[in-house]
Biotite code that builds the C-alpha atoms (Angstrom):
import biotite.structure as struc

atoms = struc.array([
    struc.Atom([118.783, 94.022, 94.975], chain_id="A", res_id=1, res_name="UNK", atom_name="CA", element="C"),
    struc.Atom([116.967, 96.633, 92.839], chain_id="A", res_id=2, res_name="UNK", atom_name="CA", element="C"),
    struc.Atom([115.925, 99.800, 94.438], chain_id="A", res_id=3, res_name="UNK", atom_name="CA", element="C"),
    struc.Atom([112.395, 100.647, 95.481], chain_id="A", res_id=4, res_name="UNK", atom_name="CA", element="C"),
    struc.Atom([110.835, 103.915, 94.356], chain_id="A", res_id=5, res_name="UNK", atom_name="CA", element="C"),
    struc.Atom([108.740, 105.548, 97.098], chain_id="A", res_id=6, res_name="UNK", atom_name="CA", element="C"),
    struc.Atom([106.303, 108.312, 96.612], chain_id="A", res_id=7, res_name="UNK", atom_name="CA", element="C"),
    struc.Atom([105.879, 109.804, 99.992], chain_id="A", res_id=8, res_name="UNK", atom_name="CA", element="C"),
    struc.Atom([103.007, 112.120, 100.600], chain_id="A", res_id=9, res_name="UNK", atom_name="CA", element="C"),
    struc.Atom([101.587, 114.164, 103.533], chain_id="A", res_id=10, res_name="UNK", atom_name="CA", element="C"),
    struc.Atom([98.061, 113.852, 104.194], chain_id="A", res_id=11, res_name="UNK", atom_name="CA", element="C"),
    struc.Atom([95.590, 116.429, 103.029], chain_id="A", res_id=12, res_name="UNK", atom_name="CA", element="C"),
    struc.Atom([94.614, 119.582, 105.310], chain_id="A", res_id=13, res_name="UNK", atom_name="CA", element="C"),
    struc.Atom([92.585, 119.246, 108.458], chain_id="A", res_id=14, res_name="UNK", atom_name="CA", element="C"),
    struc.Atom([90.875, 121.821, 110.497], chain_id="A", res_id=15, res_name="UNK", atom_name="CA", element="C"),
    struc.Atom([93.776, 121.428, 113.255], chain_id="A", res_id=16, res_name="UNK", atom_name="CA", element="C"),
    struc.Atom([96.345, 122.191, 110.357], chain_id="A", res_id=17, res_name="UNK", atom_name="CA", element="C"),
    struc.Atom([94.401, 125.422, 109.588], chain_id="A", res_id=18, res_name="UNK", atom_name="CA", element="C"),
    struc.Atom([94.496, 126.383, 113.133], chain_id="A", res_id=19, res_name="UNK", atom_name="CA", element="C"),
    struc.Atom([97.915, 125.468, 114.136], chain_id="A", res_id=20, res_name="UNK", atom_name="CA", element="C"),
    struc.Atom([96.633, 122.949, 116.430], chain_id="A", res_id=21, res_name="UNK", atom_name="CA", element="C"),
    struc.Atom([99.134, 120.120, 117.303], chain_id="A", res_id=22, res_name="UNK", atom_name="CA", element="C"),
    struc.Atom([97.662, 116.845, 116.096], chain_id="A", res_id=23, res_name="UNK", atom_name="CA", element="C"),
    struc.Atom([100.191, 114.057, 116.991], chain_id="A", res_id=24, res_name="UNK", atom_name="CA", element="C"),
    struc.Atom([98.350, 110.699, 117.410], chain_id="A", res_id=25, res_name="UNK", atom_name="CA", element="C"),
    struc.Atom([94.938, 112.523, 117.812], chain_id="A", res_id=26, res_name="UNK", atom_name="CA", element="C"),
    struc.Atom([92.715, 111.095, 115.220], chain_id="A", res_id=27, res_name="UNK", atom_name="CA", element="C"),
    struc.Atom([91.471, 114.095, 113.112], chain_id="A", res_id=28, res_name="UNK", atom_name="CA", element="C"),
    struc.Atom([89.648, 113.668, 109.799], chain_id="A", res_id=29, res_name="UNK", atom_name="CA", element="C"),
    struc.Atom([90.391, 115.733, 106.646], chain_id="A", res_id=30, res_name="UNK", atom_name="CA", element="C"),
    struc.Atom([88.423, 118.998, 106.317], chain_id="A", res_id=31, res_name="UNK", atom_name="CA", element="C"),
    struc.Atom([86.851, 120.005, 102.883], chain_id="A", res_id=32, res_name="UNK", atom_name="CA", element="C"),
    struc.Atom([89.958, 121.435, 101.344], chain_id="A", res_id=33, res_name="UNK", atom_name="CA", element="C"),
    struc.Atom([91.980, 118.488, 102.503], chain_id="A", res_id=34, res_name="UNK", atom_name="CA", element="C"),
    struc.Atom([89.335, 116.018, 100.667], chain_id="A", res_id=35, res_name="UNK", atom_name="CA", element="C"),
    struc.Atom([89.782, 118.295, 97.631], chain_id="A", res_id=36, res_name="UNK", atom_name="CA", element="C"),
    struc.Atom([93.710, 117.921, 97.959], chain_id="A", res_id=37, res_name="UNK", atom_name="CA", element="C"),
    struc.Atom([93.207, 114.072, 98.182], chain_id="A", res_id=38, res_name="UNK", atom_name="CA", element="C"),
    struc.Atom([91.189, 114.165, 94.870], chain_id="A", res_id=39, res_name="UNK", atom_name="CA", element="C"),
    struc.Atom([93.768, 116.203, 93.098], chain_id="A", res_id=40, res_name="UNK", atom_name="CA", element="C"),
    struc.Atom([96.436, 113.774, 94.423], chain_id="A", res_id=41, res_name="UNK", atom_name="CA", element="C"),
    struc.Atom([94.497, 110.817, 93.052], chain_id="A", res_id=42, res_name="UNK", atom_name="CA", element="C"),
    struc.Atom([94.464, 112.591, 89.601], chain_id="A", res_id=43, res_name="UNK", atom_name="CA", element="C"),
    struc.Atom([98.120, 113.624, 89.604], chain_id="A", res_id=44, res_name="UNK", atom_name="CA", element="C"),
    struc.Atom([99.006, 109.999, 90.373], chain_id="A", res_id=45, res_name="UNK", atom_name="CA", element="C"),
    struc.Atom([96.639, 108.434, 87.911], chain_id="A", res_id=46, res_name="UNK", atom_name="CA", element="C"),
    struc.Atom([99.289, 107.196, 85.304], chain_id="A", res_id=47, res_name="UNK", atom_name="CA", element="C"),
    struc.Atom([102.046, 106.296, 88.004], chain_id="A", res_id=48, res_name="UNK", atom_name="CA", element="C"),
    struc.Atom([102.645, 102.600, 88.405], chain_id="A", res_id=49, res_name="UNK", atom_name="CA", element="C"),
    struc.Atom([101.871, 101.757, 91.899], chain_id="A", res_id=50, res_name="UNK", atom_name="CA", element="C"),
    struc.Atom([102.521, 98.165, 93.323], chain_id="A", res_id=51, res_name="UNK", atom_name="CA", element="C"),
    struc.Atom([101.118, 99.064, 96.875], chain_id="A", res_id=52, res_name="UNK", atom_name="CA", element="C"),
    struc.Atom([99.548, 101.781, 98.784], chain_id="A", res_id=53, res_name="UNK", atom_name="CA", element="C"),
    struc.Atom([100.554, 102.033, 102.444], chain_id="A", res_id=54, res_name="UNK", atom_name="CA", element="C"),
    struc.Atom([99.170, 104.685, 105.054], chain_id="A", res_id=55, res_name="UNK", atom_name="CA", element="C"),
    struc.Atom([99.234, 105.651, 108.716], chain_id="A", res_id=56, res_name="UNK", atom_name="CA", element="C"),
    struc.Atom([96.273, 104.145, 110.497], chain_id="A", res_id=57, res_name="UNK", atom_name="CA", element="C"),
    struc.Atom([95.142, 107.802, 111.394], chain_id="A", res_id=58, res_name="UNK", atom_name="CA", element="C"),
    struc.Atom([92.084, 109.063, 109.549], chain_id="A", res_id=59, res_name="UNK", atom_name="CA", element="C"),
    struc.Atom([93.692, 112.007, 108.021], chain_id="A", res_id=60, res_name="UNK", atom_name="CA", element="C"),
    struc.Atom([96.557, 109.684, 106.228], chain_id="A", res_id=61, res_name="UNK", atom_name="CA", element="C"),
    struc.Atom([94.199, 106.835, 105.600], chain_id="A", res_id=62, res_name="UNK", atom_name="CA", element="C"),
    struc.Atom([91.444, 108.908, 104.004], chain_id="A", res_id=63, res_name="UNK", atom_name="CA", element="C"),
    struc.Atom([93.951, 110.559, 101.651], chain_id="A", res_id=64, res_name="UNK", atom_name="CA", element="C"),
    struc.Atom([95.302, 107.211, 100.597], chain_id="A", res_id=65, res_name="UNK", atom_name="CA", element="C"),
    struc.Atom([91.873, 105.839, 99.744], chain_id="A", res_id=66, res_name="UNK", atom_name="CA", element="C"),
    struc.Atom([91.187, 108.682, 97.534], chain_id="A", res_id=67, res_name="UNK", atom_name="CA", element="C"),
    struc.Atom([94.192, 107.309, 95.432], chain_id="A", res_id=68, res_name="UNK", atom_name="CA", element="C"),
    struc.Atom([93.033, 103.603, 96.090], chain_id="A", res_id=69, res_name="UNK", atom_name="CA", element="C"),
    struc.Atom([89.516, 103.992, 95.047], chain_id="A", res_id=70, res_name="UNK", atom_name="CA", element="C"),
    struc.Atom([90.645, 105.370, 91.600], chain_id="A", res_id=71, res_name="UNK", atom_name="CA", element="C"),
    struc.Atom([92.756, 102.271, 91.124], chain_id="A", res_id=72, res_name="UNK", atom_name="CA", element="C"),
    struc.Atom([90.557, 99.603, 92.947], chain_id="A", res_id=73, res_name="UNK", atom_name="CA", element="C"),
    struc.Atom([93.513, 98.929, 95.269], chain_id="A", res_id=74, res_name="UNK", atom_name="CA", element="C"),
    struc.Atom([93.526, 98.193, 98.765], chain_id="A", res_id=75, res_name="UNK", atom_name="CA", element="C"),
    struc.Atom([95.194, 100.429, 101.372], chain_id="A", res_id=76, res_name="UNK", atom_name="CA", element="C"),
    struc.Atom([97.624, 98.745, 103.733], chain_id="A", res_id=77, res_name="UNK", atom_name="CA", element="C"),
    struc.Atom([97.669, 99.904, 107.138], chain_id="A", res_id=78, res_name="UNK", atom_name="CA", element="C"),
    struc.Atom([100.943, 100.341, 109.176], chain_id="A", res_id=79, res_name="UNK", atom_name="CA", element="C"),
    struc.Atom([101.223, 102.115, 112.557], chain_id="A", res_id=80, res_name="UNK", atom_name="CA", element="C"),
    struc.Atom([104.707, 102.673, 112.152], chain_id="A", res_id=81, res_name="UNK", atom_name="CA", element="C"),
    struc.Atom([104.078, 105.428, 109.846], chain_id="A", res_id=82, res_name="UNK", atom_name="CA", element="C"),
    struc.Atom([102.105, 107.450, 112.504], chain_id="A", res_id=83, res_name="UNK", atom_name="CA", element="C"),
    struc.Atom([102.855, 110.848, 113.099], chain_id="A", res_id=84, res_name="UNK", atom_name="CA", element="C"),
    struc.Atom([105.131, 111.756, 116.160], chain_id="A", res_id=85, res_name="UNK", atom_name="CA", element="C"),
    struc.Atom([103.360, 111.391, 119.478], chain_id="A", res_id=86, res_name="UNK", atom_name="CA", element="C"),
    struc.Atom([103.110, 114.631, 121.167], chain_id="A", res_id=87, res_name="UNK", atom_name="CA", element="C"),
    struc.Atom([101.494, 113.746, 124.465], chain_id="A", res_id=88, res_name="UNK", atom_name="CA", element="C"),
    struc.Atom([100.211, 116.701, 126.451], chain_id="A", res_id=89, res_name="UNK", atom_name="CA", element="C"),
    struc.Atom([100.940, 119.077, 123.636], chain_id="A", res_id=90, res_name="UNK", atom_name="CA", element="C"),
    struc.Atom([98.256, 117.454, 121.421], chain_id="A", res_id=91, res_name="UNK", atom_name="CA", element="C"),
    struc.Atom([95.123, 119.642, 120.984], chain_id="A", res_id=92, res_name="UNK", atom_name="CA", element="C"),
    struc.Atom([97.113, 123.029, 121.740], chain_id="A", res_id=93, res_name="UNK", atom_name="CA", element="C"),
    struc.Atom([97.784, 125.687, 119.298], chain_id="A", res_id=94, res_name="UNK", atom_name="CA", element="C"),
    struc.Atom([101.665, 126.971, 119.180], chain_id="A", res_id=95, res_name="UNK", atom_name="CA", element="C"),
    struc.Atom([100.726, 130.137, 120.940], chain_id="A", res_id=96, res_name="UNK", atom_name="CA", element="C"),
    struc.Atom([98.952, 128.231, 123.791], chain_id="A", res_id=97, res_name="UNK", atom_name="CA", element="C"),
    struc.Atom([101.997, 125.881, 123.985], chain_id="A", res_id=98, res_name="UNK", atom_name="CA", element="C"),
    struc.Atom([104.359, 128.879, 124.724], chain_id="A", res_id=99, res_name="UNK", atom_name="CA", element="C"),
    struc.Atom([101.942, 130.135, 127.540], chain_id="A", res_id=100, res_name="UNK", atom_name="CA", element="C"),
    struc.Atom([101.513, 126.745, 129.196], chain_id="A", res_id=101, res_name="UNK", atom_name="CA", element="C"),
    struc.Atom([104.633, 124.917, 128.758], chain_id="A", res_id=102, res_name="UNK", atom_name="CA", element="C"),
    struc.Atom([107.329, 127.413, 127.895], chain_id="A", res_id=103, res_name="UNK", atom_name="CA", element="C"),
    struc.Atom([110.413, 125.321, 128.842], chain_id="A", res_id=104, res_name="UNK", atom_name="CA", element="C"),
    struc.Atom([109.158, 122.231, 127.129], chain_id="A", res_id=105, res_name="UNK", atom_name="CA", element="C"),
    struc.Atom([108.086, 124.274, 124.070], chain_id="A", res_id=106, res_name="UNK", atom_name="CA", element="C"),
    struc.Atom([111.566, 125.570, 123.851], chain_id="A", res_id=107, res_name="UNK", atom_name="CA", element="C"),
    struc.Atom([113.084, 122.272, 123.800], chain_id="A", res_id=108, res_name="UNK", atom_name="CA", element="C"),
    struc.Atom([110.881, 121.255, 121.277], chain_id="A", res_id=109, res_name="UNK", atom_name="CA", element="C"),
    struc.Atom([111.499, 124.194, 119.174], chain_id="A", res_id=110, res_name="UNK", atom_name="CA", element="C"),
    struc.Atom([115.135, 123.560, 119.317], chain_id="A", res_id=111, res_name="UNK", atom_name="CA", element="C"),
    struc.Atom([114.551, 119.924, 118.019], chain_id="A", res_id=112, res_name="UNK", atom_name="CA", element="C"),
    struc.Atom([116.570, 118.410, 121.048], chain_id="A", res_id=113, res_name="UNK", atom_name="CA", element="C"),
    struc.Atom([116.560, 114.904, 119.997], chain_id="A", res_id=114, res_name="UNK", atom_name="CA", element="C"),
    struc.Atom([116.274, 113.267, 123.339], chain_id="A", res_id=115, res_name="UNK", atom_name="CA", element="C"),
    struc.Atom([113.255, 115.549, 124.418], chain_id="A", res_id=116, res_name="UNK", atom_name="CA", element="C"),
    struc.Atom([109.669, 114.228, 124.630], chain_id="A", res_id=117, res_name="UNK", atom_name="CA", element="C"),
    struc.Atom([106.790, 116.118, 125.229], chain_id="A", res_id=118, res_name="UNK", atom_name="CA", element="C"),
    struc.Atom([105.005, 114.848, 128.504], chain_id="A", res_id=119, res_name="UNK", atom_name="CA", element="C"),
    struc.Atom([103.444, 111.467, 127.190], chain_id="A", res_id=120, res_name="UNK", atom_name="CA", element="C"),
    struc.Atom([104.915, 111.742, 123.913], chain_id="A", res_id=121, res_name="UNK", atom_name="CA", element="C"),
    struc.Atom([107.852, 110.630, 121.619], chain_id="A", res_id=122, res_name="UNK", atom_name="CA", element="C"),
    struc.Atom([111.320, 112.012, 121.390], chain_id="A", res_id=123, res_name="UNK", atom_name="CA", element="C"),
    struc.Atom([112.816, 112.686, 117.868], chain_id="A", res_id=124, res_name="UNK", atom_name="CA", element="C"),
    struc.Atom([115.055, 109.614, 118.587], chain_id="A", res_id=125, res_name="UNK", atom_name="CA", element="C"),
    struc.Atom([112.163, 107.619, 118.992], chain_id="A", res_id=126, res_name="UNK", atom_name="CA", element="C"),
    struc.Atom([110.295, 108.872, 116.066], chain_id="A", res_id=127, res_name="UNK", atom_name="CA", element="C"),
    struc.Atom([113.335, 108.207, 113.646], chain_id="A", res_id=128, res_name="UNK", atom_name="CA", element="C"),
    struc.Atom([113.880, 104.809, 114.804], chain_id="A", res_id=129, res_name="UNK", atom_name="CA", element="C"),
    struc.Atom([110.031, 103.913, 114.435], chain_id="A", res_id=130, res_name="UNK", atom_name="CA", element="C"),
    struc.Atom([109.671, 105.527, 111.109], chain_id="A", res_id=131, res_name="UNK", atom_name="CA", element="C"),
    struc.Atom([112.830, 104.146, 109.273], chain_id="A", res_id=132, res_name="UNK", atom_name="CA", element="C"),
    struc.Atom([112.117, 100.625, 110.771], chain_id="A", res_id=133, res_name="UNK", atom_name="CA", element="C"),
    struc.Atom([108.699, 100.641, 109.191], chain_id="A", res_id=134, res_name="UNK", atom_name="CA", element="C"),
    struc.Atom([109.622, 102.366, 105.952], chain_id="A", res_id=135, res_name="UNK", atom_name="CA", element="C"),
    struc.Atom([112.833, 100.127, 105.405], chain_id="A", res_id=136, res_name="UNK", atom_name="CA", element="C"),
    struc.Atom([110.550, 96.925, 105.966], chain_id="A", res_id=137, res_name="UNK", atom_name="CA", element="C"),
    struc.Atom([107.762, 98.057, 103.698], chain_id="A", res_id=138, res_name="UNK", atom_name="CA", element="C"),
    struc.Atom([110.223, 99.133, 100.974], chain_id="A", res_id=139, res_name="UNK", atom_name="CA", element="C"),
    struc.Atom([112.069, 96.057, 101.211], chain_id="A", res_id=140, res_name="UNK", atom_name="CA", element="C"),
    struc.Atom([108.988, 94.009, 99.992], chain_id="A", res_id=141, res_name="UNK", atom_name="CA", element="C"),
    struc.Atom([109.087, 96.050, 96.591], chain_id="A", res_id=142, res_name="UNK", atom_name="CA", element="C"),
    struc.Atom([112.338, 95.654, 94.819], chain_id="A", res_id=143, res_name="UNK", atom_name="CA", element="C"),
    struc.Atom([111.997, 97.351, 91.429], chain_id="A", res_id=144, res_name="UNK", atom_name="CA", element="C"),
    struc.Atom([108.611, 98.681, 92.027], chain_id="A", res_id=145, res_name="UNK", atom_name="CA", element="C"),
    struc.Atom([106.996, 101.882, 93.131], chain_id="A", res_id=146, res_name="UNK", atom_name="CA", element="C"),
    struc.Atom([104.811, 102.352, 96.271], chain_id="A", res_id=147, res_name="UNK", atom_name="CA", element="C"),
    struc.Atom([102.806, 105.248, 97.827], chain_id="A", res_id=148, res_name="UNK", atom_name="CA", element="C"),
    struc.Atom([103.104, 105.850, 101.527], chain_id="A", res_id=149, res_name="UNK", atom_name="CA", element="C"),
    struc.Atom([100.703, 108.459, 102.926], chain_id="A", res_id=150, res_name="UNK", atom_name="CA", element="C"),
    struc.Atom([102.005, 109.789, 106.182], chain_id="A", res_id=151, res_name="UNK", atom_name="CA", element="C"),
    struc.Atom([102.494, 112.991, 108.025], chain_id="A", res_id=152, res_name="UNK", atom_name="CA", element="C"),
    struc.Atom([104.753, 115.933, 108.486], chain_id="A", res_id=153, res_name="UNK", atom_name="CA", element="C"),
    struc.Atom([107.134, 114.550, 111.133], chain_id="A", res_id=154, res_name="UNK", atom_name="CA", element="C"),
    struc.Atom([107.451, 111.264, 109.230], chain_id="A", res_id=155, res_name="UNK", atom_name="CA", element="C"),
    struc.Atom([108.599, 113.190, 106.085], chain_id="A", res_id=156, res_name="UNK", atom_name="CA", element="C"),
    struc.Atom([110.956, 115.154, 107.934], chain_id="A", res_id=157, res_name="UNK", atom_name="CA", element="C"),
    struc.Atom([112.500, 111.872, 109.177], chain_id="A", res_id=158, res_name="UNK", atom_name="CA", element="C"),
    struc.Atom([112.594, 110.557, 105.606], chain_id="A", res_id=159, res_name="UNK", atom_name="CA", element="C"),
    struc.Atom([114.084, 113.655, 104.223], chain_id="A", res_id=160, res_name="UNK", atom_name="CA", element="C"),
    struc.Atom([116.913, 113.916, 106.869], chain_id="A", res_id=161, res_name="UNK", atom_name="CA", element="C"),
    struc.Atom([117.618, 110.148, 106.313], chain_id="A", res_id=162, res_name="UNK", atom_name="CA", element="C"),
    struc.Atom([117.766, 110.636, 102.329], chain_id="A", res_id=163, res_name="UNK", atom_name="CA", element="C"),
    struc.Atom([120.126, 113.902, 102.842], chain_id="A", res_id=164, res_name="UNK", atom_name="CA", element="C"),
    struc.Atom([122.238, 112.646, 105.649], chain_id="A", res_id=165, res_name="UNK", atom_name="CA", element="C"),
    struc.Atom([120.965, 115.417, 107.920], chain_id="A", res_id=166, res_name="UNK", atom_name="CA", element="C"),
    struc.Atom([121.230, 115.310, 111.652], chain_id="A", res_id=167, res_name="UNK", atom_name="CA", element="C"),
    struc.Atom([117.793, 115.615, 113.587], chain_id="A", res_id=168, res_name="UNK", atom_name="CA", element="C"),
    struc.Atom([118.870, 119.061, 115.049], chain_id="A", res_id=169, res_name="UNK", atom_name="CA", element="C"),
    struc.Atom([119.654, 120.616, 111.745], chain_id="A", res_id=170, res_name="UNK", atom_name="CA", element="C"),
    struc.Atom([117.324, 123.760, 111.053], chain_id="A", res_id=171, res_name="UNK", atom_name="CA", element="C"),
    struc.Atom([114.598, 122.727, 108.557], chain_id="A", res_id=172, res_name="UNK", atom_name="CA", element="C"),
    struc.Atom([114.764, 124.612, 105.059], chain_id="A", res_id=173, res_name="UNK", atom_name="CA", element="C"),
    struc.Atom([112.341, 122.059, 102.856], chain_id="A", res_id=174, res_name="UNK", atom_name="CA", element="C"),
    struc.Atom([108.644, 122.142, 102.793], chain_id="A", res_id=175, res_name="UNK", atom_name="CA", element="C"),
    struc.Atom([106.430, 119.488, 104.171], chain_id="A", res_id=176, res_name="UNK", atom_name="CA", element="C"),
    struc.Atom([103.188, 120.512, 102.363], chain_id="A", res_id=177, res_name="UNK", atom_name="CA", element="C"),
    struc.Atom([99.751, 118.900, 102.494], chain_id="A", res_id=178, res_name="UNK", atom_name="CA", element="C"),
    struc.Atom([99.659, 116.318, 99.667], chain_id="A", res_id=179, res_name="UNK", atom_name="CA", element="C"),
    struc.Atom([102.860, 117.527, 97.916], chain_id="A", res_id=180, res_name="UNK", atom_name="CA", element="C"),
    struc.Atom([104.404, 114.549, 96.014], chain_id="A", res_id=181, res_name="UNK", atom_name="CA", element="C"),
    struc.Atom([107.821, 113.505, 97.262], chain_id="A", res_id=182, res_name="UNK", atom_name="CA", element="C"),
    struc.Atom([110.319, 111.183, 95.523], chain_id="A", res_id=183, res_name="UNK", atom_name="CA", element="C"),
    struc.Atom([112.654, 108.691, 97.361], chain_id="A", res_id=184, res_name="UNK", atom_name="CA", element="C"),
    struc.Atom([114.716, 105.918, 96.270], chain_id="A", res_id=185, res_name="UNK", atom_name="CA", element="C"),
    struc.Atom([115.283, 103.015, 98.723], chain_id="A", res_id=186, res_name="UNK", atom_name="CA", element="C"),
    struc.Atom([117.901, 100.396, 98.652], chain_id="A", res_id=187, res_name="UNK", atom_name="CA", element="C"),
    struc.Atom([119.373, 98.330, 101.665], chain_id="A", res_id=188, res_name="UNK", atom_name="CA", element="C"),
    struc.Atom([122.026, 100.908, 101.759], chain_id="A", res_id=189, res_name="UNK", atom_name="CA", element="C"),
    struc.Atom([119.390, 103.549, 102.548], chain_id="A", res_id=190, res_name="UNK", atom_name="CA", element="C"),
    struc.Atom([117.336, 106.230, 101.301], chain_id="A", res_id=191, res_name="UNK", atom_name="CA", element="C"),
    struc.Atom([118.179, 108.694, 98.441], chain_id="A", res_id=192, res_name="UNK", atom_name="CA", element="C"),
    struc.Atom([116.333, 112.053, 97.437], chain_id="A", res_id=193, res_name="UNK", atom_name="CA", element="C"),
    struc.Atom([114.915, 112.076, 93.885], chain_id="A", res_id=194, res_name="UNK", atom_name="CA", element="C"),
    struc.Atom([112.540, 115.169, 94.267], chain_id="A", res_id=195, res_name="UNK", atom_name="CA", element="C"),
    struc.Atom([110.518, 116.940, 96.715], chain_id="A", res_id=196, res_name="UNK", atom_name="CA", element="C"),
    struc.Atom([107.463, 118.821, 97.404], chain_id="A", res_id=197, res_name="UNK", atom_name="CA", element="C"),
    struc.Atom([105.917, 118.812, 93.872], chain_id="A", res_id=198, res_name="UNK", atom_name="CA", element="C"),
    struc.Atom([102.527, 120.668, 94.182], chain_id="A", res_id=199, res_name="UNK", atom_name="CA", element="C"),
    struc.Atom([101.891, 121.379, 90.627], chain_id="A", res_id=200, res_name="UNK", atom_name="CA", element="C"),
    struc.Atom([98.647, 119.418, 91.033], chain_id="A", res_id=201, res_name="UNK", atom_name="CA", element="C"),
    struc.Atom([97.284, 121.949, 93.477], chain_id="A", res_id=202, res_name="UNK", atom_name="CA", element="C"),
    struc.Atom([95.699, 125.170, 92.474], chain_id="A", res_id=203, res_name="UNK", atom_name="CA", element="C"),
    struc.Atom([95.929, 126.948, 95.827], chain_id="A", res_id=204, res_name="UNK", atom_name="CA", element="C"),
    struc.Atom([98.539, 127.094, 98.649], chain_id="A", res_id=205, res_name="UNK", atom_name="CA", element="C"),
    struc.Atom([98.513, 124.269, 100.964], chain_id="A", res_id=206, res_name="UNK", atom_name="CA", element="C"),
    struc.Atom([99.649, 124.715, 104.611], chain_id="A", res_id=207, res_name="UNK", atom_name="CA", element="C"),
    struc.Atom([103.247, 123.744, 105.319], chain_id="A", res_id=208, res_name="UNK", atom_name="CA", element="C"),
    struc.Atom([104.137, 121.990, 108.662], chain_id="A", res_id=209, res_name="UNK", atom_name="CA", element="C"),
    struc.Atom([105.975, 124.764, 110.557], chain_id="A", res_id=210, res_name="UNK", atom_name="CA", element="C"),
    struc.Atom([107.220, 122.527, 113.457], chain_id="A", res_id=211, res_name="UNK", atom_name="CA", element="C"),
    struc.Atom([107.590, 119.018, 112.495], chain_id="A", res_id=212, res_name="UNK", atom_name="CA", element="C"),
])
């Protein structure tokens, strides 16, 4: 089976990104800068062959994908398996607020304990299983082709770890920048890393996801 090339892109910036507020499954739309980033992404991918465009169902990912799709007159295929990690009670709070309100839970989150779930949210193990199941299924539809997947910081973190064979608890040293272009290669044997965090199409700094 021929490999599938994946362009994995984090959505554009939102107001909650700007204020370090946890989004998770909360459906926040792009801010003005995020829409600008989406437009720049569309221009950067203008010459890239794309067999399909996939996105999380959340507005921030869907709107980013639609900027690329509109330029090509292509549909955006929605897959809930590409959603951000569910953060339950953490959602809507800033990082500083979490330290004050849920100190023990926040410590477990920051330590990346694989079986810890914020109250009402998902564990890293659950996120990993969901994301890899979705990506494997979508990529398998496109042998020998290239697809775009517009996702979230936590999803990209899972994909990077899978491609580089890093465990869930390993400290993160790679960027998860809004609308950066990340290149992966998928085959039935797994994911491989081709290129990461290409931001040449952006003229201003984007926000990195500090705690995916």
